[in-house]
C-alpha positions in Angstrom: -17.3 -13.5 1.3 -19.6 -11.6 -1.0 -22.2 -14.4 -0.5 -21.8 -14.1 3.3 -22.1 -10.3 3.2 -25.3 -10.6 1.1 -26.8 -13.2 3.4 -26.1 -10.9 6.4 -27.8 -8.0 4.6 -30.8 -10.1 3.8 -31.2 -11.4 7.3 -30.8 -8.0 8.8 -33.3 -6.4 6.3 -35.9 -9.1 7.0 -35.5 -8.7 10.7 -36.0 -4.9 10.3 -39.2 -5.5 8.3 -37.9 -3.7 5.2 -38.3 -4.5 1.6 -35.4 -4.2 -0.8 -36.9 -1.1 -2.3 -37.3 0.5 1.2 -33.7 -0.4 2.1 -32.5 1.0 -1.2 -34.3 4.2 -0.6 -32.8 4.7 2.9 -29.3 4.0 1.6 -29.8 6.1 -1.6 -29.4 3.2 -4.1 -31.9 1.5 -6.4 -33.6 -1.6 -5.2 -31.8 -3.7 -7.8 -28.5 -2.8 -6.2 -29.8 -4.4 -2.9 -30.9 -7.4 -4.9 -27.4 -7.7 -6.4 -25.7 -7.5 -3.0 -28.0 -10.1 -1.4 -27.4 -12.5 -4.3 -23.7 -11.7 -4.4 -24.0 -10.7 -8.1 -22.8 -7.6 -9.9 -20.3 -5.1 -8.6 -19.0 -5.5 -5.0 -20.5 -3.1 -2.5 -18.5 0.1 -1.9 -17.3 1.0 1.6 -19.7 4.0 1.6 -22.6 1.6 0.9 -21.5 -0.8 3.5 -21.4 2.0 6.1 -24.9 3.1 5.0 -26.3 -0.4 5.2 -24.7 -0.9 8.6 -26.3 2.3 10.0 -29.8 1.7 8.5 -29.9 -1.9 9.6 -28.3 -1.3 13.0 -25.7 -3.9 12.4 -23.2 -2.5 15.0 -20.4 -2.3 12.4 -20.8 -6.0 11.4 -21.1 -5.1 7.7 -18.2 -2.6 7.8 -16.0 -5.3 9.4 -16.9 -7.8 6.7 -16.4 -5.3 3.8 -12.6 -5.6 3.5 -12.9 -9.4 2.9 -15.5 -8.8 0.2 -13.4 -6.1 -1.4 -10.4 -8.4 -1.6 -12.3 -10.7 -3.9 -11.9 -8.1 -6.6 -8.1 -8.7 -6.6 -6.4 -11.3 -8.8 -6.2 -14.8 -7.4 -2.4 -14.6 -6.7 -2.9 -11.2 -4.9 -5.7 -12.6 -2.7 -3.5 -15.6 -1.8 -0.6 -13.3 -0.8 -2.9 -11.2 1.4 -4.3 -14.4 3.0 -0.8 -15.7 3.6 0.3 -12.3 5.0 -2.6 -12.4 7.4 -1.5 -15.8 8.8 2.3 -15.4 8.6 4.3 -15.7 11.9 7.2 -13.8 10.3 7.3 -11.2 7.5 10.7 -10.3 6.0 10.5 -7.5 3.5 12.9 -5.5 1.3 11.3 -2.3 0.0 13.0 -0.5 -2.9 10.7 2.5 -3.5 8.1 3.1 -0.7 7.7 2.2 3.0 5.9 -1.2 3.3 2.2 -1.0 3.8 2.4 -2.4 7.4 4.4 0.6 8.5 2.8 3.4 6.5 1.0 6.3 8.1 -2.4 7.1 6.7 -1.1 10.3 5.0 1.7 8.4 3.4 -0.6 5.5 2.3 -3.0 8.0 0.8 -0.2 9.6 -1.2 1.1 6.3 -2.5 -2.3 4.9 -3.4 -3.5 8.1 -5.1 -1.1 7.5 -8.0 -2.2 3.9 -8.9 -2.9 3.3 -12.6 -6.1 1.5 -11.8 -7.5 4.1 -9.3 -11.1 4.8 -10.1 -11.7 8.0 -8.0 -11.8 9.3 -4.5 -14.2 6.7 -3.2 -11.9 3.9 -4.4 -8.9 5.7 -2.9 -10.7 5.8 0.5 -11.5 2.1 0.2 -7.9 1.2 -0.5 -6.6 3.4 2.4 -9.1 1.8 4.8 -8.0 -1.7 3.7 -4.3 -0.9 4.1 -4.7 0.6 7.5 -6.8 -2.4 8.5 -4.0 -4.7 7.7 -1.8 -3.0 10.3 -4.2 -3.9 13.2 -2.6 -7.3 13.4 0.7 -5.8 14.6 -1.1 -4.8 17.8 -2.5 -8.2 18.6 -1.2 -11.2 20.5 -0.7 -13.1 17.3 1.4 -10.4 15.7 4.1 -11.5 13.3 7.8 -10.8 13.6 8.4 -8.0 11.1 11.8 -7.4 9.6 12.1 -4.6 7.0 15.1 -3.6 4.9 14.5 -0.2 3.3 16.5 1.1 0.3 17.9 4.5 1.1 15.8 5.9 -1.7 12.7 5.2 0.4 13.9 7.7 3.0 15.0 10.3 0.5 11.9 10.6 -1.6 9.4 13.0 0.0 6.2 11.1 -0.8 3.2 13.2 -0.1 5.4 16.3 0.6 7.8 17.1 3.4 5.2 17.2 6.2 3.7 13.8 5.3 7.2 12.3 4.9 8.4 13.7 8.2 5.5 12.0 10.0 6.3 8.8 8.2 10.0 8.9 9.3 8.8 9.5 12.8 6.6 6.4 12.5 9.7 4.4 11.4 11.6 5.7 14.4 8.8 4.6 16.7 9.2 1.1 15.6 12.5 0.8 17.5 10.4 0.6 20.6 8.6 -2.5 19.3 10.4 -5.7 20.1 8.8 -7.6 17.2 9.8 -5.0 14.5 13.3 -4.5 13.1 14.1 -1.9 10.5 17.4 -1.7 8.5 18.5 0.7 5.8 20.4 -0.4 2.7 22.6 2.6 1.8 23.3 3.9 -1.7 27.0 3.2 -1.4 26.3 -0.6 -1.1 26.0 -0.5 -4.9 24.2 -3.1 -7.0 22.3 -6.0 -5.6 20.0 -8.8 -6.7 16.6 -7.1 -6.2 17.4 -3.7 -7.8 14.2 -2.2 -9.3 11.8 -4.2 -7.2 10.7 -5.3 -3.8 10.8 -8.7 -2.1 8.8 -10.3 0.7 9.4 -13.7 2.3 6.6 -15.0 4.6 7.0 -17.7 7.1 3.7 -19.5 7.8 2.6 -21.3 11.1 3.6 -24.7 9.8 7.2 -23.5 9.0 6.7 -23.3 5.3 7.7 -20.2 3.4 6.3 -18.2 0.5 7.9 -15.3 -1.5 6.4 -12.4 -3.2 8.2 -10.0 -5.7 6.8 -6.8 -6.9 7.6 -4.1 -9.5 5.9 -0.8 -10.4 3.0 -2.5 -12.2 3.1 -6.2 -11.4 3.5 -8.7 -8.6 4.4 -12.4 -8.5 3.7 -15.0 -5.8 6.3 -17.7 -5.6 5.3 -21.0 -3.9 7.8 -23.5 -5.3 10.0 -24.5 -2.3 13.3 -24.4 -4.3 12.5 -20.9 -5.7 11.4 -19.7 -2.3 14.6 -20.9 -0.7 16.6 -19.0 -3.3 14.6 -15.8 -2.6 15.1 -16.3 1.2 18.8 -16.5 0.7 18.7 -13.3 -1.4 16.9 -11.6 1.4 19.5 -12.8 3.9 22.2 -11.2 1.8 20.4 -7.9 1.6 19.9 -8.0 5.4 23.6 -8.7 5.9 24.6 -5.8 3.5 22.3 -3.3 5.2 23.3 -1.0 8.1 22.8 -2.6 11.6 19.4 -1.6 13.2 20.9 1.2 15.5 22.9 2.7 12.7 19.8 2.5 10.4 17.7 4.4 13.0 20.5 7.1 13.1 20.2 7.5 9.3 16.4 7.8 9.5 16.8 10.4 12.2 19.4 12.3 10.2 17.2 12.3 7.1 14.2 13.5 9.1 16.2 16.4 10.6 17.7 17.3 7.3 14.2 17.5 5.9 15.4 15.7 2.8 17.6 18.7 1.9 14.4 20.5 1.0 16.1 23.9 1.2 18.5 23.0 -1.6 15.8 21.7 -4.0 14.1 24.3 -6.2 10.3 24.7 -5.6 7.8 23.6 -8.2 7.4 27.3 -9.3 11.2 27.7 -9.5 11.5 24.5 -11.6 8.8 25.7 -13.9 10.6 29.0 -14.4 13.9 27.3 -15.1 12.1 25.0 -17.6 10.6 28.0 -19.4 14.0 29.6 -19.6 15.4 26.4 -21.1 12.7 26.3 -23.7 14.1 29.6 -25.1 17.4 27.8 -25.9 17.9 26.3 -29.4 16.6 22.7 -29.7 14.1 23.0 -26.8 10.7 21.5 -27.5 7.4 22.3 -25.7 5.7 19.5 -23.8 2.0 19.3 -23.0 1.6 20.8 -19.5 4.5 23.2 -19.8 7.3 20.7 -19.3 10.4 20.2 -21.5 11.3 17.4 -23.9 14.8 16.3 -24.1 16.4 18.1 -27.1 16.8 15.9 -30.2 14.3 13.2 -29.1 11.3 12.5 -31.2 7.8 12.4 -29.7 6.2 9.1 -29.7 3.6 8.6 -32.5 
């Protein structure tokens, strides 16, 4: 895709009668950067640069539309394969342990989730990731949209990602899905107890030929499973989670209840109140100061 992007830039630049130096000047990059893009060498073009090239070359959003596919090439091979499978899947069955799945995230929620990534390189990369995630949702509005069945752990509803306003908007988005015949949302309540996917998330994809692929994910890793026997085992695990979850209508009632309760925000101390309490606790014997004004658990040694 990087080679295709570069070929398009070269063709459009030539048609516009511009040299690489002239195009670089108009898009505020050095000419060698244009050379790298046209040869598909070096760093991938940023979204900002793709937009600038599109505007200068009059590409009518062609380069911006190609950019997500170029950007994906920076991901590990297994991650790219998962995204490719997801884009073709006729059914997506997902269990989410910590956050709302990307296909159902609002932009504000997605921005909050992606802003805490360990590999985030800055605001520009954050914007690129948000655009890519929002772009994946476009398929849900097409004629080839997949059946989407999502089981959310109750913790997903209770954690105010991005703050209460962002989370309220996200919960409203989940409630809106009840109007979509191809989307089903269930909630796995806390009182269900332990289960096979505690601590992680699970996705089972059904492809057009009827084959299935599974994907498991933790906080800092992901694994694509393609072995048929292993996939069948994960599909059975997902079916058990779906059976243990609340029925769809009861799940929507819980989402609505959490939204109205505003996550019990009135009963949770504010950040300033928590800081004040922490400072008071530091005055007690055994308290140890942490960098940033927090509190270390008494009796524990700091890591070397």
